[in-house]
CHARMM-style PDB file with segment names, atoms N, HN, CA, C and O in Angstrom:
ATOM      1  N   MET     1       0.868  -1.108   0.023  1.00  0.00      PROA
ATOM      2  CA  MET     1      -0.052  -0.129  -0.008  1.00  0.00      PROA
ATOM      3  C   MET     1       0.797   1.249   0.036  1.00  0.00      PROA
ATOM      4  O   MET     1       1.827   1.274   0.710  1.00  0.00      PROA
ATOM      5  N   LYS     2       0.413   2.292  -0.613  1.00  0.00      PROA
ATOM      6  HN  LYS     2      -0.424   2.273  -1.161  1.00  0.00      PROA
ATOM      7  CA  LYS     2       1.085   3.567  -0.646  1.00  0.00      PROA
ATOM      8  C   LYS     2       0.861   4.190   0.714  1.00  0.00      PROA
ATOM      9  O   LYS     2      -0.214   3.998   1.281  1.00  0.00      PROA
ATOM     10  N   THR     3       1.812   4.928   1.275  1.00  0.00      PROA
ATOM     11  HN  THR     3       2.685   5.085   0.815  1.00  0.00      PROA
ATOM     12  CA  THR     3       1.700   5.596   2.534  1.00  0.00      PROA
ATOM     13  C   THR     3       1.060   6.970   2.382  1.00  0.00      PROA
ATOM     14  O   THR     3       1.287   7.642   1.376  1.00  0.00      PROA
ATOM     15  N   ASP     4       0.287   7.390   3.332  1.00  0.00      PROA
ATOM     16  HN  ASP     4       0.103   6.844   4.149  1.00  0.00      PROA
ATOM     17  CA  ASP     4      -0.231   8.725   3.429  1.00  0.00      PROA
ATOM     18  C   ASP     4      -1.380   9.069   2.432  1.00  0.00      PROA
ATOM     19  O   ASP     4      -1.731  10.228   2.214  1.00  0.00      PROA
ATOM     20  N   ILE     5      -1.944   7.961   1.837  1.00  0.00      PROA
ATOM     21  HN  ILE     5      -1.659   7.019   2.015  1.00  0.00      PROA
ATOM     22  CA  ILE     5      -3.092   8.258   0.989  1.00  0.00      PROA
ATOM     23  C   ILE     5      -4.391   7.616   1.477  1.00  0.00      PROA
ATOM     24  O   ILE     5      -5.459   7.900   0.934  1.00  0.00      PROA
ATOM     25  N   HSD     6      -4.315   6.778   2.468  1.00  0.00      PROA
ATOM     26  HN  HSD     6      -3.447   6.547   2.909  1.00  0.00      PROA
ATOM     27  CA  HSD     6      -5.496   6.115   2.890  1.00  0.00      PROA
ATOM     28  C   HSD     6      -5.940   6.776   4.228  1.00  0.00      PROA
ATOM     29  O   HSD     6      -5.119   7.199   5.042  1.00  0.00      PROA
ATOM     30  N   PRO     7      -7.236   6.839   4.401  1.00  0.00      PROA
ATOM     31  CA  PRO     7      -7.779   7.370   5.685  1.00  0.00      PROA
ATOM     32  C   PRO     7      -7.653   6.561   6.852  1.00  0.00      PROA
ATOM     33  O   PRO     7      -7.555   5.339   6.742  1.00  0.00      PROA
ATOM     34  N   GLN     8      -7.647   7.137   7.970  1.00  0.00      PROA
ATOM     35  HN  GLN     8      -7.727   8.130   8.059  1.00  0.00      PROA
ATOM     36  CA  GLN     8      -7.460   6.432   9.329  1.00  0.00      PROA
ATOM     37  C   GLN     8      -8.607   5.560   9.430  1.00  0.00      PROA
ATOM     38  O   GLN     8      -9.740   5.965   9.170  1.00  0.00      PROA
ATOM     39  N   TYR     9      -8.339   4.294   9.824  1.00  0.00      PROA
ATOM     40  HN  TYR     9      -7.419   3.965  10.035  1.00  0.00      PROA
ATOM     41  CA  TYR     9      -9.361   3.266  10.130  1.00  0.00      PROA
ATOM     42  C   TYR     9      -9.283   2.922  11.576  1.00  0.00      PROA
ATOM     43  O   TYR     9      -8.251   2.421  12.022  1.00  0.00      PROA
ATOM     44  N   HSD    10     -10.326   3.165  12.343  1.00  0.00      PROA
ATOM     45  HN  HSD    10     -11.165   3.573  11.981  1.00  0.00      PROA
ATOM     46  CA  HSD    10     -10.311   2.797  13.729  1.00  0.00      PROA
ATOM     47  C   HSD    10     -11.737   2.335  14.252  1.00  0.00      PROA
ATOM     48  O   HSD    10     -12.759   2.510  13.588  1.00  0.00      PROA
ATOM     49  N   GLN    11     -11.719   1.776  15.403  1.00  0.00      PROA
ATOM     50  HN  GLN    11     -10.889   1.634  15.943  1.00  0.00      PROA
ATOM     51  CA  GLN    11     -12.970   1.362  16.071  1.00  0.00      PROA
ATOM     52  C   GLN    11     -13.763   2.578  16.473  1.00  0.00      PROA
ATOM     53  O   GLN    11     -13.230   3.542  17.022  1.00  0.00      PROA
ATOM     54  N   THR    12     -15.055   2.515  16.189  1.00  0.00      PROA
ATOM     55  HN  THR    12     -15.489   1.732  15.743  1.00  0.00      PROA
ATOM     56  CA  THR    12     -15.948   3.637  16.510  1.00  0.00      PROA
ATOM     57  C   THR    12     -17.322   3.164  16.937  1.00  0.00      PROA
ATOM     58  O   THR    12     -17.615   1.989  16.717  1.00  0.00      PROA
ATOM     59  N   THR    13     -18.138   3.917  17.490  1.00  0.00      PROA
ATOM     60  HN  THR    13     -17.900   4.872  17.668  1.00  0.00      PROA
ATOM     61  CA  THR    13     -19.526   3.517  17.823  1.00  0.00      PROA
ATOM     62  C   THR    13     -20.487   4.147  16.924  1.00  0.00      PROA
ATOM     63  O   THR    13     -20.315   5.278  16.469  1.00  0.00      PROA
ATOM     64  N   ILE    14     -21.520   3.400  16.663  1.00  0.00      PROA
ATOM     65  HN  ILE    14     -21.660   2.481  17.033  1.00  0.00      PROA
ATOM     66  CA  ILE    14     -22.778   3.892  15.987  1.00  0.00      PROA
ATOM     67  C   ILE    14     -23.777   4.077  17.009  1.00  0.00      PROA
ATOM     68  O   ILE    14     -24.097   3.114  17.706  1.00  0.00      PROA
ATOM     69  N   GLN    15     -24.354   5.315  17.189  1.00  0.00      PROA
ATOM     70  HN  GLN    15     -24.094   6.097  16.623  1.00  0.00      PROA
ATOM     71  CA  GLN    15     -25.456   5.510  18.047  1.00  0.00      PROA
ATOM     72  C   GLN    15     -26.695   5.833  17.325  1.00  0.00      PROA
ATOM     73  O   GLN    15     -26.720   6.721  16.473  1.00  0.00      PROA
ATOM     74  N   CYS    16     -27.809   5.076  17.672  1.00  0.00      PROA
ATOM     75  HN  CYS    16     -27.789   4.355  18.364  1.00  0.00      PROA
ATOM     76  CA  CYS    16     -29.069   5.316  17.056  1.00  0.00      PROA
ATOM     77  C   CYS    16     -29.915   6.239  18.028  1.00  0.00      PROA
ATOM     78  O   CYS    16     -29.590   6.392  19.205  1.00  0.00      PROA
ATOM     79  N   ALA    17     -30.934   6.795  17.500  1.00  0.00      PROA
ATOM     80  HN  ALA    17     -31.197   6.670  16.544  1.00  0.00      PROA
ATOM     81  CA  ALA    17     -31.852   7.663  18.201  1.00  0.00      PROA
ATOM     82  C   ALA    17     -32.629   6.889  19.181  1.00  0.00      PROA
ATOM     83  O   ALA    17     -33.093   7.473  20.160  1.00  0.00      PROA
ATOM     84  N   CYS    18     -32.826   5.537  18.996  1.00  0.00      PROA
ATOM     85  HN  CYS    18     -32.448   5.063  18.201  1.00  0.00      PROA
ATOM     86  CA  CYS    18     -33.552   4.720  19.946  1.00  0.00      PROA
ATOM     87  C   CYS    18     -32.727   4.251  21.181  1.00  0.00      PROA
ATOM     88  O   CYS    18     -33.255   3.667  22.127  1.00  0.00      PROA
ATOM     89  N   GLY    19     -31.412   4.540  21.115  1.00  0.00      PROA
ATOM     90  HN  GLY    19     -30.983   5.015  20.346  1.00  0.00      PROA
ATOM     91  CA  GLY    19     -30.420   4.274  22.235  1.00  0.00      PROA
ATOM     92  C   GLY    19     -29.534   3.071  22.007  1.00  0.00      PROA
ATOM     93  O   GLY    19     -28.701   2.716  22.841  1.00  0.00      PROA
ATOM     94  N   ASN    20     -29.740   2.437  20.826  1.00  0.00      PROA
ATOM     95  HN  ASN    20     -30.417   2.726  20.149  1.00  0.00      PROA
ATOM     96  CA  ASN    20     -28.903   1.271  20.565  1.00  0.00      PROA
ATOM     97  C   ASN    20     -27.517   1.780  20.177  1.00  0.00      PROA
ATOM     98  O   ASN    20     -27.357   2.784  19.483  1.00  0.00      PROA
ATOM     99  N   VAL    21     -26.478   1.000  20.685  1.00  0.00      PROA
ATOM    100  HN  VAL    21     -26.607   0.184  21.250  1.00  0.00      PROA
ATOM    101  CA  VAL    21     -25.084   1.390  20.384  1.00  0.00      PROA
ATOM    102  C   VAL    21     -24.420   0.189  19.692  1.00  0.00      PROA
ATOM    103  O   VAL    21     -24.601  -0.932  20.166  1.00  0.00      PROA
ATOM    104  N   LEU    22     -23.684   0.358  18.630  1.00  0.00      PROA
ATOM    105  HN  LEU    22     -23.537   1.269  18.245  1.00  0.00      PROA
ATOM    106  CA  LEU    22     -22.953  -0.683  17.931  1.00  0.00      PROA
ATOM    107  C   LEU    22     -21.570  -0.300  17.881  1.00  0.00      PROA
ATOM    108  O   LEU    22     -21.268   0.866  17.630  1.00  0.00      PROA
ATOM    109  N   GLU    23     -20.586  -1.304  18.128  1.00  0.00      PROA
ATOM    110  HN  GLU    23     -20.831  -2.251  18.332  1.00  0.00      PROA
ATOM    111  CA  GLU    23     -19.172  -1.075  17.951  1.00  0.00      PROA
ATOM    112  C   GLU    23     -18.798  -1.614  16.498  1.00  0.00      PROA
ATOM    113  O   GLU    23     -19.137  -2.750  16.165  1.00  0.00      PROA
ATOM    114  N   VAL    24     -18.152  -0.845  15.715  1.00  0.00      PROA
ATOM    115  HN  VAL    24     -17.877   0.078  15.986  1.00  0.00      PROA
ATOM    116  CA  VAL    24     -17.732  -1.161  14.359  1.00  0.00      PROA
ATOM    117  C   VAL    24     -16.449  -0.519  14.016  1.00  0.00      PROA
ATOM    118  O   VAL    24     -15.985   0.387  14.709  1.00  0.00      PROA
ATOM    119  N   GLY    25     -15.829  -1.005  12.884  1.00  0.00      PROA
ATOM    120  HN  GLY    25     -16.206  -1.740  12.321  1.00  0.00      PROA
ATOM    121  CA  GLY    25     -14.735  -0.268  12.357  1.00  0.00      PROA
ATOM    122  C   GLY    25     -15.048   0.737  11.262  1.00  0.00      PROA
ATOM    123  O   GLY    25     -15.813   0.394  10.361  1.00  0.00      PROA
ATOM    124  N   SER    26     -14.543   1.884  11.273  1.00  0.00      PROA
ATOM    125  HN  SER    26     -13.922   2.163  12.005  1.00  0.00      PROA
ATOM    126  CA  SER    26     -14.915   2.916  10.256  1.00  0.00      PROA
ATOM    127  C   SER    26     -13.889   3.877  10.096  1.00  0.00      PROA
ATOM    128  O   SER    26     -12.991   3.922  10.937  1.00  0.00      PROA
ATOM    129  N   THR    27     -13.898   4.693   9.077  1.00  0.00      PROA
ATOM    130  HN  THR    27     -14.627   4.656   8.394  1.00  0.00      PROA
ATOM    131  CA  THR    27     -13.059   5.814   8.889  1.00  0.00      PROA
ATOM    132  C   THR    27     -13.568   7.065   9.598  1.00  0.00      PROA
ATOM    133  O   THR    27     -12.833   8.046   9.708  1.00  0.00      PROA
ATOM    134  N   LYS    28     -14.821   7.052  10.085  1.00  0.00      PROA
ATOM    135  HN  LYS    28     -15.418   6.255   9.996  1.00  0.00      PROA
ATOM    136  CA  LYS    28     -15.374   8.194  10.804  1.00  0.00      PROA
ATOM    137  C   LYS    28     -15.306   7.888  12.307  1.00  0.00      PROA
ATOM    138  O   LYS    28     -15.457   6.757  12.769  1.00  0.00      PROA
ATOM    139  N   ALA    29     -15.058   9.032  13.056  1.00  0.00      PROA
ATOM    140  HN  ALA    29     -14.936   9.950  12.680  1.00  0.00      PROA
ATOM    141  CA  ALA    29     -14.874   8.825  14.491  1.00  0.00      PROA
ATOM    142  C   ALA    29     -16.145   8.575  15.182  1.00  0.00      PROA
ATOM    143  O   ALA    29     -16.188   7.752  16.097  1.00  0.00      PROA
ATOM    144  N   ASP    30     -17.313   9.313  14.760  1.00  0.00      PROA
ATOM    145  HN  ASP    30     -17.278   9.981  14.017  1.00  0.00      PROA
ATOM    146  CA  ASP    30     -18.528   9.146  15.681  1.00  0.00      PROA
ATOM    147  C   ASP    30     -19.607   9.160  14.556  1.00  0.00      PROA
ATOM    148  O   ASP    30     -19.636  10.007  13.663  1.00  0.00      PROA
ATOM    149  N   ILE    31     -20.503   8.121  14.696  1.00  0.00      PROA
ATOM    150  HN  ILE    31     -20.479   7.433  15.421  1.00  0.00      PROA
ATOM    151  CA  ILE    31     -21.647   8.019  13.724  1.00  0.00      PROA
ATOM    152  C   ILE    31     -22.916   8.045  14.509  1.00  0.00      PROA
ATOM    153  O   ILE    31     -23.036   7.307  15.486  1.00  0.00      PROA
ATOM    154  N   ARG    32     -23.880   8.862  14.132  1.00  0.00      PROA
ATOM    155  HN  ARG    32     -23.783   9.462  13.338  1.00  0.00      PROA
ATOM    156  CA  ARG    32     -25.162   8.910  14.731  1.00  0.00      PROA
ATOM    157  C   ARG    32     -26.188   8.610  13.640  1.00  0.00      PROA
ATOM    158  O   ARG    32     -26.064   9.159  12.546  1.00  0.00      PROA
ATOM    159  N   VAL    33     -27.187   7.776  13.878  1.00  0.00      PROA
ATOM    160  HN  VAL    33     -27.288   7.331  14.768  1.00  0.00      PROA
ATOM    161  CA  VAL    33     -28.195   7.491  12.932  1.00  0.00      PROA
ATOM    162  C   VAL    33     -29.483   7.547  13.576  1.00  0.00      PROA
ATOM    163  O   VAL    33     -29.584   7.373  14.790  1.00  0.00      PROA
ATOM    164  N   GLU    34     -30.630   7.817  12.715  1.00  0.00      PROA
ATOM    165  HN  GLU    34     -30.548   7.958  11.729  1.00  0.00      PROA
ATOM    166  CA  GLU    34     -31.911   8.053  13.260  1.00  0.00      PROA
ATOM    167  C   GLU    34     -32.657   6.739  13.431  1.00  0.00      PROA
ATOM    168  O   GLU    34     -33.542   6.605  14.275  1.00  0.00      PROA
ATOM    169  N   ILE    35     -32.258   5.738  12.572  1.00  0.00      PROA
ATOM    170  HN  ILE    35     -31.539   5.847  11.886  1.00  0.00      PROA
ATOM    171  CA  ILE    35     -32.960   4.338  12.665  1.00  0.00      PROA
ATOM    172  C   ILE    35     -31.987   3.254  12.482  1.00  0.00      PROA
ATOM    173  O   ILE    35     -31.041   3.381  11.705  1.00  0.00      PROA
ATOM    174  N   CYS    36     -32.187   2.200  13.166  1.00  0.00      PROA
ATOM    175  HN  CYS    36     -32.956   2.097  13.798  1.00  0.00      PROA
ATOM    176  CA  CYS    36     -31.298   0.960  13.021  1.00  0.00      PROA
ATOM    177  C   CYS    36     -32.084  -0.301  12.973  1.00  0.00      PROA
ATOM    178  O   CYS    36     -33.314  -0.255  12.955  1.00  0.00      PROA
ATOM    179  N   SER    37     -31.449  -1.395  12.952  1.00  0.00      PROA
ATOM    180  HN  SER    37     -30.450  -1.433  12.966  1.00  0.00      PROA
ATOM    181  CA  SER    37     -32.111  -2.652  12.785  1.00  0.00      PROA
ATOM    182  C   SER    37     -32.944  -2.943  14.112  1.00  0.00      PROA
ATOM    183  O   SER    37     -33.910  -3.701  14.026  1.00  0.00      PROA
ATOM    184  N   LYS    38     -32.649  -2.443  15.181  1.00  0.00      PROA
ATOM    185  HN  LYS    38     -31.865  -1.827  15.251  1.00  0.00      PROA
ATOM    186  CA  LYS    38     -33.374  -2.687  16.516  1.00  0.00      PROA
ATOM    187  C   LYS    38     -34.667  -1.919  16.403  1.00  0.00      PROA
ATOM    188  O   LYS    38     -35.654  -2.411  16.949  1.00  0.00      PROA
ATOM    189  N   CYS    39     -34.778  -0.824  15.791  1.00  0.00      PROA
ATOM    190  HN  CYS    39     -33.975  -0.424  15.348  1.00  0.00      PROA
ATOM    191  CA  CYS    39     -36.078  -0.012  15.863  1.00  0.00      PROA
ATOM    192  C   CYS    39     -36.746   0.141  14.429  1.00  0.00      PROA
ATOM    193  O   CYS    39     -37.815   0.747  14.351  1.00  0.00      PROA
ATOM    194  N   HSD    40     -36.140  -0.401  13.272  1.00  0.00      PROA
ATOM    195  HN  HSD    40     -35.272  -0.894  13.336  1.00  0.00      PROA
ATOM    196  CA  HSD    40     -36.762  -0.266  12.065  1.00  0.00      PROA
ATOM    197  C   HSD    40     -37.950  -1.141  11.971  1.00  0.00      PROA
ATOM    198  O   HSD    40     -37.883  -2.271  12.454  1.00  0.00      PROA
ATOM    199  N   PRO    41     -39.087  -0.708  11.369  1.00  0.00      PROA
ATOM    200  CA  PRO    41     -40.328  -1.549  11.317  1.00  0.00      PROA
ATOM    201  C   PRO    41     -40.201  -2.818  10.595  1.00  0.00      PROA
ATOM    202  O   PRO    41     -40.932  -3.757  10.906  1.00  0.00      PROA
ATOM    203  N   PHE    42     -39.304  -2.931   9.622  1.00  0.00      PROA
ATOM    204  HN  PHE    42     -38.710  -2.168   9.368  1.00  0.00      PROA
ATOM    205  CA  PHE    42     -39.131  -4.158   8.794  1.00  0.00      PROA
ATOM    206  C   PHE    42     -38.531  -5.260   9.769  1.00  0.00      PROA
ATOM    207  O   PHE    42     -38.930  -6.421   9.675  1.00  0.00      PROA
ATOM    208  N   PHE    43     -37.584  -4.902  10.694  1.00  0.00      PROA
ATOM    209  HN  PHE    43     -37.259  -3.959  10.771  1.00  0.00      PROA
ATOM    210  CA  PHE    43     -36.897  -5.849  11.438  1.00  0.00      PROA
ATOM    211  C   PHE    43     -37.754  -6.163  12.714  1.00  0.00      PROA
ATOM    212  O   PHE    43     -37.711  -7.252  13.286  1.00  0.00      PROA
ATOM    213  N   THR    44     -38.489  -5.172  13.082  1.00  0.00      PROA
ATOM    214  HN  THR    44     -38.524  -4.288  12.617  1.00  0.00      PROA
ATOM    215  CA  THR    44     -39.272  -5.390  14.427  1.00  0.00      PROA
ATOM    216  C   THR    44     -40.569  -6.159  14.243  1.00  0.00      PROA
ATOM    217  O   THR    44     -41.157  -6.662  15.200  1.00  0.00      PROA
ATOM    218  N   GLY    45     -41.026  -6.242  12.919  1.00  0.00      PROA
ATOM    219  HN  GLY    45     -40.548  -5.834  12.142  1.00  0.00      PROA
ATOM    220  CA  GLY    45     -42.320  -6.843  12.628  1.00  0.00      PROA
ATOM    221  C   GLY    45     -43.489  -6.060  12.824  1.00  0.00      PROA
ATOM    222  O   GLY    45     -44.594  -6.604  12.836  1.00  0.00      PROA
ATOM    223  N   LYS    46     -43.340  -4.717  12.993  1.00  0.00      PROA
ATOM    224  HN  LYS    46     -42.443  -4.275  12.983  1.00  0.00      PROA
ATOM    225  CA  LYS    46     -44.426  -3.809  13.156  1.00  0.00      PROA
ATOM    226  C   LYS    46     -44.648  -2.996  11.844  1.00  0.00      PROA
ATOM    227  O   LYS    46     -45.029  -1.826  11.874  1.00  0.00      PROA
ATOM    228  N   GLN    47     -44.405  -3.633  10.762  1.00  0.00      PROA
ATOM    229  HN  GLN    47     -44.095  -4.584  10.737  1.00  0.00      PROA
ATOM    230  CA  GLN    47     -44.534  -2.920   9.464  1.00  0.00      PROA
ATOM    231  C   GLN    47     -45.997  -2.832   9.094  1.00  0.00      PROA
ATOM    232  O   GLN    47     -46.769  -3.782   9.226  1.00  0.00      PROA
ATOM    233  N   LYS    48     -46.343  -1.642   8.624  1.00  0.00      PROA
ATOM    234  HN  LYS    48     -45.716  -0.870   8.517  1.00  0.00      PROA
ATOM    235  CA  LYS    48     -47.623  -1.344   8.135  1.00  0.00      PROA
ATOM    236  C   LYS    48     -47.896  -1.919   6.716  1.00  0.00      PROA
ATOM    237  O   LYS    48     -47.012  -1.902   5.859  1.00  0.00      PROA
ATOM    238  N   LEU    49     -49.119  -2.423   6.484  1.00  0.00      PROA
ATOM    239  HN  LEU    49     -49.837  -2.437   7.180  1.00  0.00      PROA
ATOM    240  CA  LEU    49     -49.476  -2.933   5.181  1.00  0.00      PROA
ATOM    241  C   LEU    49     -50.109  -1.806   4.439  1.00  0.00      PROA
ATOM    242  O   LEU    49     -50.966  -1.079   4.940  1.00  0.00      PROA
ATOM    243  N   VAL    50     -49.629  -1.686   3.161  1.00  0.00      PROA
ATOM    244  HN  VAL    50     -48.933  -2.277   2.754  1.00  0.00      PROA
ATOM    245  CA  VAL    50     -50.193  -0.594   2.308  1.00  0.00      PROA
ATOM    246  C   VAL    50     -51.382  -1.169   1.532  1.00  0.00      PROA
ATOM    247  O   VAL    50     -51.360  -2.279   1.001  1.00  0.00      PROA
ATOM    248  N   ASP    51     -52.369  -0.370   1.510  1.00  0.00      PROA
ATOM    249  HN  ASP    51     -52.387   0.532   1.941  1.00  0.00      PROA
ATOM    250  CA  ASP    51     -53.605  -0.784   0.724  1.00  0.00      PROA
ATOM    251  C   ASP    51     -53.369  -0.670  -0.818  1.00  0.00      PROA
ATOM    252  O   ASP    51     -53.747   0.310  -1.460  1.00  0.00      PROA
ATOM    253  N   THR    52     -52.779  -1.637  -1.316  1.00  0.00      PROA
ATOM    254  HN  THR    52     -52.472  -2.433  -0.795  1.00  0.00      PROA
ATOM    255  CA  THR    52     -52.481  -1.593  -2.738  1.00  0.00      PROA
ATOM    256  C   THR    52     -53.721  -1.639  -3.638  1.00  0.00      PROA
ATOM    257  O   THR    52     -53.815  -1.034  -4.707  1.00  0.00      PROA
ATOM    258  N   ALA    53     -54.667  -2.424  -3.090  1.00  0.00      PROA
ATOM    259  HN  ALA    53     -54.591  -2.915  -2.222  1.00  0.00      PROA
ATOM    260  CA  ALA    53     -55.929  -2.672  -3.853  1.00  0.00      PROA
ATOM    261  C   ALA    53     -56.626  -1.362  -4.170  1.00  0.00      PROA
ATOM    262  O   ALA    53     -57.080  -1.101  -5.284  1.00  0.00      PROA
ATOM    263  N   GLY    54     -56.684  -0.528  -3.086  1.00  0.00      PROA
ATOM    264  HN  GLY    54     -56.316  -0.740  -2.181  1.00  0.00      PROA
ATOM    265  CA  GLY    54     -57.304   0.780  -3.293  1.00  0.00      PROA
ATOM    266  C   GLY    54     -56.652   1.640  -4.300  1.00  0.00      PROA
ATOM    267  O   GLY    54     -57.288   2.389  -5.042  1.00  0.00      PROA
ATOM    268  N   ARG    55     -55.272   1.506  -4.306  1.00  0.00      PROA
ATOM    269  HN  ARG    55     -54.756   0.898  -3.702  1.00  0.00      PROA
ATOM    270  CA  ARG    55     -54.531   2.334  -5.281  1.00  0.00      PROA
ATOM    271  C   ARG    55     -54.770   1.901  -6.748  1.00  0.00      PROA
ATOM    272  O   ARG    55     -54.933   2.686  -7.683  1.00  0.00      PROA
ATOM    273  N   ILE    56     -54.770   0.532  -6.830  1.00  0.00      PROA
ATOM    274  HN  ILE    56     -54.638  -0.105  -6.071  1.00  0.00      PROA
ATOM    275  CA  ILE    56     -55.086  -0.121  -8.205  1.00  0.00      PROA
ATOM    276  C   ILE    56     -56.430   0.344  -8.730  1.00  0.00      PROA
ATOM    277  O   ILE    56     -56.566   0.740  -9.887  1.00  0.00      PROA
ATOM    278  N   GLU    57     -57.458   0.284  -7.816  1.00  0.00      PROA
ATOM    279  HN  GLU    57     -57.348  -0.037  -6.876  1.00  0.00      PROA
ATOM    280  CA  GLU    57     -58.768   0.627  -8.247  1.00  0.00      PROA
ATOM    281  C   GLU    57     -58.874   2.168  -8.576  1.00  0.00      PROA
ATOM    282  O   GLU    57     -59.596   2.568  -9.489  1.00  0.00      PROA
ATOM    283  N   ARG    58     -58.212   2.908  -7.883  1.00  0.00      PROA
ATOM    284  HN  ARG    58     -57.626   2.582  -7.140  1.00  0.00      PROA
ATOM    285  CA  ARG    58     -58.198   4.378  -8.251  1.00  0.00      PROA
ATOM    286  C   ARG    58     -57.621   4.622  -9.548  1.00  0.00      PROA
ATOM    287  O   ARG    58     -58.153   5.413 -10.328  1.00  0.00      PROA
ATOM    288  N   PHE    59     -56.413   3.902  -9.869  1.00  0.00      PROA
ATOM    289  HN  PHE    59     -55.981   3.260  -9.235  1.00  0.00      PROA
ATOM    290  CA  PHE    59     -55.737   4.048 -11.173  1.00  0.00      PROA
ATOM    291  C   PHE    59     -56.697   3.573 -12.260  1.00  0.00      PROA
ATOM    292  O   PHE    59     -56.865   4.294 -13.244  1.00  0.00      PROA
ATOM    293  N   ARG    60     -57.330   2.424 -12.153  1.00  0.00      PROA
ATOM    294  HN  ARG    60     -57.194   1.838 -11.354  1.00  0.00      PROA
ATOM    295  CA  ARG    60     -58.202   1.891 -13.145  1.00  0.00      PROA
ATOM    296  C   ARG    60     -59.374   2.816 -13.391  1.00  0.00      PROA
ATOM    297  O   ARG    60     -59.783   2.948 -14.545  1.00  0.00      PROA
ATOM    298  N   LYS    61     -59.933   3.452 -12.410  1.00  0.00      PROA
ATOM    299  HN  LYS    61     -59.601   3.344 -11.473  1.00  0.00      PROA
ATOM    300  CA  LYS    61     -61.061   4.357 -12.528  1.00  0.00      PROA
ATOM    301  C   LYS    61     -60.725   5.662 -13.209  1.00  0.00      PROA
ATOM    302  O   LYS    61     -61.511   6.235 -13.965  1.00  0.00      PROA
ATOM    303  N   LYS    62     -59.401   6.149 -12.877  1.00  0.00      PROA
ATOM    304  HN  LYS    62     -58.762   5.684 -12.264  1.00  0.00      PROA
ATOM    305  CA  LYS    62     -58.952   7.306 -13.558  1.00  0.00      PROA
ATOM    306  C   LYS    62     -58.701   7.171 -15.008  1.00  0.00      PROA
ATOM    307  O   LYS    62     -58.925   8.082 -15.805  1.00  0.00      PROA
ATOM    308  N   TYR    63     -58.205   5.953 -15.347  1.00  0.00      PROA
ATOM    309  HN  TYR    63     -58.023   5.213 -14.699  1.00  0.00      PROA
ATOM    310  CA  TYR    63     -57.846   5.816 -16.827  1.00  0.00      PROA
ATOM    311  C   TYR    63     -58.724   4.803 -17.566  1.00  0.00      PROA
ATOM    312  O   TYR    63     -58.262   4.231 -18.554  1.00  0.00      PROA
ATOM    313  N   GLU    64     -59.950   4.556 -17.144  1.00  0.00      PROA
ATOM    314  HN  GLU    64     -60.325   5.020 -16.342  1.00  0.00      PROA
ATOM    315  CA  GLU    64     -60.851   3.677 -17.708  1.00  0.00      PROA
ATOM    316  C   GLU    64     -61.405   4.412 -19.142  1.00  0.00      PROA
ATOM    317  O   GLU    64     -61.839   3.692 -20.042  1.00  0.00      PROA
ATOM    318  N   LYS    65     -61.368   5.692 -19.273  1.00  0.00      PROA
ATOM    319  HN  LYS    65     -61.016   6.277 -18.542  1.00  0.00      PROA
ATOM    320  CA  LYS    65     -61.771   6.324 -20.477  1.00  0.00      PROA
ATOM    321  C   LYS    65     -60.844   5.895 -21.593  1.00  0.00      PROA
ATOM    322  O   LYS    65     -61.269   5.527 -22.688  1.00  0.00      PROA
ATOM    323  N   PHE    66     -59.494   5.960 -21.260  1.00  0.00      PROA
ATOM    324  HN  PHE    66     -59.148   6.259 -20.371  1.00  0.00      PROA
ATOM    325  CA  PHE    66     -58.536   5.661 -22.214  1.00  0.00      PROA
ATOM    326  C   PHE    66     -58.678   4.165 -22.746  1.00  0.00      PROA
ATOM    327  O   PHE    66     -58.520   3.892 -23.935  1.00  0.00      PROA
ATOM    328  N   GLN    67     -58.990   3.221 -21.776  1.00  0.00      PROA
ATOM    329  HN  GLN    67     -59.119   3.443 -20.810  1.00  0.00      PROA
ATOM    330  CA  GLN    67     -59.055   1.878 -22.151  1.00  0.00      PROA
ATOM    331  C   GLN    67     -60.420   1.627 -23.016  1.00  0.00      PROA
ATOM    332  O   GLN    67     -60.463   0.742 -23.871  1.00  0.00      PROA
ATOM    333  N   GLN    68     -61.394   2.372 -22.763  1.00  0.00      PROA
ATOM    334  HN  GLN    68     -61.359   3.091 -22.069  1.00  0.00      PROA
ATOM    335  CA  GLN    68     -62.679   2.152 -23.609  1.00  0.00      PROA
ATOM    336  C   GLN    68     -62.282   2.685 -25.038  1.00  0.00      PROA
ATOM    337  O   GLN    68     -62.646   2.003 -25.996  1.00  0.00      PROA
ATOM    338  N   LYS    69     -61.621   3.757 -25.253  1.00  0.00      PROA
ATOM    339  HN  LYS    69     -61.325   4.311 -24.475  1.00  0.00      PROA
ATOM    340  CA  LYS    69     -61.299   4.291 -26.534  1.00  0.00      PROA
ATOM    341  C   LYS    69     -60.495   3.281 -27.329  1.00  0.00      PROA
ATOM    342  O   LYS    69     -60.704   3.119 -28.532  1.00  0.00      PROA
ATOM    343  N   LYS    70     -59.529   2.567 -26.622  1.00  0.00      PROA
ATOM    344  HN  LYS    70     -59.360   2.699 -25.645  1.00  0.00      PROA
ATOM    345  CA  LYS    70     -58.679   1.499 -27.331  1.00  0.00      PROA
ATOM    346  C   LYS    70     -59.482   0.343 -27.692  1.00  0.00      PROA
ATOM    347  O   LYS    70     -59.233  -0.247 -28.744  1.00  0.00      PROA
ATOM    348  N   GLU    71     -60.387  -0.027 -26.954  1.00  0.00      PROA
ATOM    349  HN  GLU    71     -60.590   0.453 -26.100  1.00  0.00      PROA
ATOM    350  CA  GLU    71     -61.234  -1.297 -27.190  1.00  0.00      PROA
ATOM    351  C   GLU    71     -62.231  -1.137 -28.411  1.00  0.00      PROA
ATOM    352  O   GLU    71     -62.522  -2.121 -29.090  1.00  0.00      PROA
ATOM    353  N   LYS    72     -62.749   0.118 -28.679  1.00  0.00      PROA
ATOM    354  HN  LYS    72     -62.512   0.918 -28.127  1.00  0.00      PROA
ATOM    355  CA  LYS    72     -63.776   0.272 -29.668  1.00  0.00      PROA
ATOM    356  C   LYS    72     -63.253   0.029 -30.938  1.00  0.00      PROA
ATOM    357  O   LYS    72     -63.985  -0.660 -31.648  1.00  0.00      PROA
ATOM    358  N   PRO    73     -62.044   0.448 -31.502  1.00  0.00      PROA
ATOM    359  CA  PRO    73     -61.634   0.299 -32.862  1.00  0.00      PROA
ATOM    360  C   PRO    73     -61.457  -1.261 -33.188  1.00  0.00      PROA
ATOM    361  O   PRO    73     -61.500  -1.591 -34.373  1.00  0.00      PROA
ATOM    362  N   ASN    74     -61.277  -2.161 -32.283  1.00  0.00      PROA
ATOM    363  HN  ASN    74     -61.243  -1.893 -31.320  1.00  0.00      PROA
ATOM    364  CA  ASN    74     -60.935  -3.518 -32.591  1.00  0.00      PROA
ATOM    365  C   ASN    74     -62.244  -4.188 -32.845  1.00  0.00      PROA
ATOM    366  OT1 ASN    74     -62.280  -5.383 -33.139  1.00  0.00      PROA
TER     367      ASN     74
END
């Protein structure tokens, strides 16, 4: 390796807003994050389900005029 071109690599802590602290190696001295695997809804199982059926119906209702125009010439 070339000398004096690589950043300093040292042990640091990642602190989450929920209070979780992780020890990792990084080039940054102190890392603070808003969300981590301990408090993220995907990992905790408290994920909200999105009503995709409602979105699809709204889309079809909005563009059904265009579908009718395409079906008539056939």
